[in-house]
C-alpha positions as a printed Julia matrix, in Angstrom:
189×3 Matrix{Float64}:
 -12.23  26.23  -16.83
 -15.51  28.12  -17.07
 -16.44  30.66  -19.74
 -17.31  33.38  -17.23
 -14.76  35.73  -15.73
 -13.27  34.8   -12.36
 -15.07  36.14   -9.3
 -11.94  37.8    -7.88
 -11.23  39.62  -11.16
 -14.76  41.03  -11.14
 -14.2   42.16   -7.54
 -10.89  43.78   -8.53
 -12.39  45.7   -11.44
 -15.56  46.79   -9.62
 -14.24  47.63   -6.12
 -10.47  47.38   -5.68
  -9.45  49.62   -8.61
 -11.73  52.42   -7.4
 -10.49  52.1    -3.82
  -6.81  52.17   -4.89
  -7.45  55.23   -7.08
  -9.19  56.94   -4.16
  -6.42  56.13   -1.64
  -3.38  56.93   -3.82
  -4.96  59.53   -6.16
  -3.81  58.15   -9.5
  -4.49  60.47  -12.45
  -3.79  57.74  -15.02
  -5.88  54.54  -14.69
  -2.96  52.49  -16.08
  -0.91  53.31  -12.95
  -3.38  51.53  -10.66
  -1.58  48.46   -9.26
  -2.72  45.03  -10.38
  -1.71  41.45   -9.8
   0.45  40.4   -12.75
   1.29  36.79  -11.95
   1.51  34.21   -9.19
   4.41  31.73   -9.04
   4.15  28.46   -7.09
   7.52  26.86   -6.36
   8.35  23.62   -4.57
  11.95  22.77   -3.79
  12.77  19.06   -3.6
  16.3   18.46   -2.41
  16.22  14.68   -2.78
  14.36  14.56   -6.1
  17.5   13.24   -7.82
  17.42  10.13   -5.59
  13.65   9.61   -5.62
  11.98  10.07   -9.04
   8.62   9.02   -7.57
   8.74  12.08   -5.31
   9.32  14.32   -8.32
   6.39  12.79  -10.22
   4.19  13.19   -7.15
   5.15  16.86   -6.77
   4.43  17.52  -10.45
   0.97  15.93  -10.24
   0.12  17.71   -6.96
   1.16  21.12   -8.28
  -0.83  20.46  -11.46
  -3.94  19.69   -9.36
  -3.46  22.79   -7.22
  -2.79  25.21  -10.07
  -4.8   23.72  -12.92
  -1.75  24.02  -15.16
   1.18  21.71  -15.95
   4.27  22.66  -13.89
   7.89  22.8   -15.05
  10.66  20.76  -13.43
  13.49  23.08  -12.36
  17.04  21.79  -12.67
  20.33  22.65  -10.95
  22.3   25.34  -12.77
  25.65  24.2   -11.49
  27.23  21.26   -9.68
  27.8   21.48   -5.92
  29.84  18.57   -4.59
  28.98  19.13   -0.91
  25.3   18.56   -1.7
  26.03  15.7    -4.13
  24.34  17.78   -6.8
  25.22  17.7   -10.48
  24.34  20.28  -13.07
  21.01  19.38  -14.68
  19.67  17.31  -11.76
  16.02  18.03  -10.9
  15.77  20.2    -7.77
  12.16  21.41   -7.78
   8.91  22.12   -9.54
   7.34  25.47  -10.39
   4.34  26.9   -12.19
   3.53  30.48  -13.21
  -0.12  31.52  -13.3
  -1.47  34.51  -15.2
  -4.87  35.96  -16.14
  -7.96  33.87  -15.32
  -6.1   30.9   -13.78
  -4.2   33.28  -11.52
  -7.39  34.94  -10.22
  -9.09  31.56   -9.71
  -6.08  30.22   -7.78
  -5.8   33.35   -5.59
  -9.53  33.18   -4.83
  -9.27  29.49   -3.84
  -6.11  30.15   -1.83
  -7.6   33.01    0.21
 -11.05  31.49    0.72
 -10.39  27.73    1.03
  -6.71  26.97    1.69
  -5.68  29.72    4.13
  -8.43  28.89    6.66
  -7.06  25.31    6.78
  -3.58  26.43    7.94
  -2.98  25.34   11.53
  -2.5   28.12   14.13
  -2.91  30.79   11.46
  -2.92  34.35   12.78
  -2.46  36.2     9.5
   0.38  36.92    7.11
   3.13  39.37    8.07
   2.39  42.74    6.45
   6.09  43.74    6.46
   7.36  40.76    4.46
   7.4   42.49    1.06
  10.6   42.38   -0.98
  10.96  46.15   -1.52
   9.67  45.93   -5.11
   5.97  45.34   -4.48
   6.1   41.53   -4.48
   5.04  39.25   -1.64
   6.07  35.64   -0.96
   4.19  33.27    1.32
   5.75  30.06    2.57
   3.33  27.17    3.03
   4.59  24.31    5.21
   2.46  21.55    3.75
   0.5   21.01    0.55
  -2.35  19.39    2.49
  -4.09  22.77    3.03
  -5.31  22.67   -0.58
  -8.62  20.89   -1.02
  -7.5   19.41   -4.37
  -4.91  17.17   -2.68
  -6.03  13.7    -1.62
  -4.25  12.62    1.56
  -4.0    8.98    0.43
  -2.09   9.89   -2.75
   0.61  11.95   -1.0
   4.1   10.43   -1.17
   5.67  12.95    1.21
   4.44  16.17    2.83
   6.42  19.14    1.56
   6.02  22.9     1.52
   5.98  25.48   -1.22
   6.52  29.17   -1.83
   3.75  31.25   -3.38
   4.92  34.58   -4.81
   2.45  37.34   -5.72
   3.99  39.66   -8.33
   2.29  43.05   -8.67
   2.65  45.81  -11.25
   3.82  48.35   -8.67
   7.29  48.72   -7.2
   6.05  50.25   -3.93
   5.33  47.95   -1.0
   2.57  50.13    0.5
   0.59  50.07   -2.75
   1.04  46.3    -3.05
  -0.07  45.85    0.58
  -3.32  47.73   -0.03
  -3.88  45.79   -3.28
  -3.44  42.37   -1.63
  -5.47  43.4     1.43
  -8.36  44.52   -0.78
  -8.17  41.29   -2.78
  -8.74  39.39    0.48
  -5.3   38.42    1.81
  -5.56  38.17    5.61
  -2.71  40.1     7.21
  -1.77  39.78   10.87
  -3.78  41.94   13.27
  -6.58  42.7    10.8
 -10.0   41.24   10.32
 -10.2   39.43    6.97
 -12.2   40.97    4.13
 -14.75  38.5     2.75
 -15.25  38.97   -0.99
């Protein structure tokens, strides 16, 4: 990791904060919405049967995020799924501060353009509390992943958690950070 501040954080502090304050008319600068954290989550249903798949998912998520992920385990047993309490069911990593901004910058500028038949993210897919989740169908869109090392292609969920609880404020924040929404021309930072 470099000593300088991430490019996207500089863009947020120099342009996005002022634009959000202008649009929503905040009197207190602490009310201006910001990106708090980004969570990457991969669910692996058959990880209990295939430990090599779990190790592969951990190493791939570590390459993508630059941080060691955590193996998530089943909270309770479900006999229909042949699942016991404590079995590994996925991998997740939570990014904050500089790593978060670097990941979001790489995701918007390098990974999203590699998605097949991409027409933009749905601008109405917020959760009602200012958070946005993107489902990615395959990990191959990330430039850090080597195709020859992949055990199995799997998807992941990427959740952007903001400091606001209003979806319209979060939409403007993510749009200004460079997230390409459907029907809009992308903003190049």
